[in-house]
C-alpha positions in Angstrom: -20.4 0.3 -10.8 -18.8 3.4 -12.2 -19.1 6.7 -10.3 -18.0 10.2 -11.2 -18.0 13.0 -8.6 -17.9 16.5 -9.9 -18.4 19.2 -7.2 -21.6 18.0 -5.5 -22.8 16.0 -8.5 -22.5 12.2 -8.6 -23.2 10.1 -11.7 -23.7 6.4 -11.4 -23.7 3.7 -14.1 -23.0 0.0 -14.5 -21.1 0.3 -17.8 -18.2 2.5 -19.0 -20.0 3.3 -22.3 -23.0 4.7 -20.3 -20.7 6.9 -18.2 -19.2 8.3 -21.3 -22.6 9.2 -22.6 -23.7 10.7 -19.3 -20.5 12.8 -19.1 -21.0 14.0 -22.7 -24.6 14.9 -22.0 -23.5 16.8 -18.8 -20.9 18.7 -20.8 -23.4 19.5 -23.6 -26.1 20.7 -21.1 -23.8 22.6 -18.8 -21.4 24.1 -21.3 -23.5 24.1 -24.4 -25.1 27.4 -23.4 -28.0 26.0 -21.4 -26.4 26.5 -18.0 -23.0 28.1 -18.7 -21.1 25.5 -16.7 -17.9 23.6 -17.7 -16.6 20.3 -16.3 -13.3 20.9 -14.5 -11.4 17.7 -15.2 -8.8 18.4 -12.5 -11.6 18.4 -9.9 -13.5 15.5 -11.4 -12.8 12.0 -10.0 -13.8 8.5 -11.0 -14.2 5.5 -8.8 -15.0 1.9 -9.8 -16.6 -0.7 -7.5 -16.5 -4.3 -8.6 -15.6 -3.5 -12.2 -13.1 -5.5 -14.2 -12.8 -3.2 -17.2 -9.7 -0.9 -16.8 -10.0 1.3 -19.9 -9.6 4.9 -18.8 -12.5 7.3 -18.8 -12.1 10.5 -20.8 -14.3 13.6 -20.6 -14.0 15.7 -23.0 -10.8 14.2 -24.4 -9.0 14.3 -21.1 -8.5 11.4 -18.7 -10.5 11.5 -15.5 -8.4 10.7 -12.4 -9.4 7.3 -10.8 -9.5 7.2 -7.0 -10.2 4.4 -4.5 -11.8 6.7 -1.9 -13.6 9.9 -2.1 -15.3 12.4 0.4 -18.8 13.2 -0.8 -21.3 15.2 1.2 -19.5 14.7 4.5 -18.9 10.9 4.1 -16.0 8.8 2.8 -17.0 6.4 0.1 -14.5 3.7 -0.9 -14.1 1.4 -3.8 -14.5 -1.5 -1.4 -18.2 -0.4 -1.0 -17.7 0.9 2.5 -18.9 4.3 3.7 -17.7 6.2 6.8 -18.3 9.6 8.2 -15.6 12.2 8.0 
């Protein structure tokens, strides 16, 4: 499973191609004038759970940092599938 965390937004997919599409749609919707938001790549993280594909994820044209653990809404989520409270 591929996961992207951007602020308090979490996108989930099973395929890298789907994550790229979701990221592009988020960029278009947020920055394309509809919401006035822009994805901050430096604050955006990617985590893969049980995925063999290692191709880097890029949104929009910049590589997203891959992490093995992430704090989200008061909990720690890890690439091993575990969750813990902070």
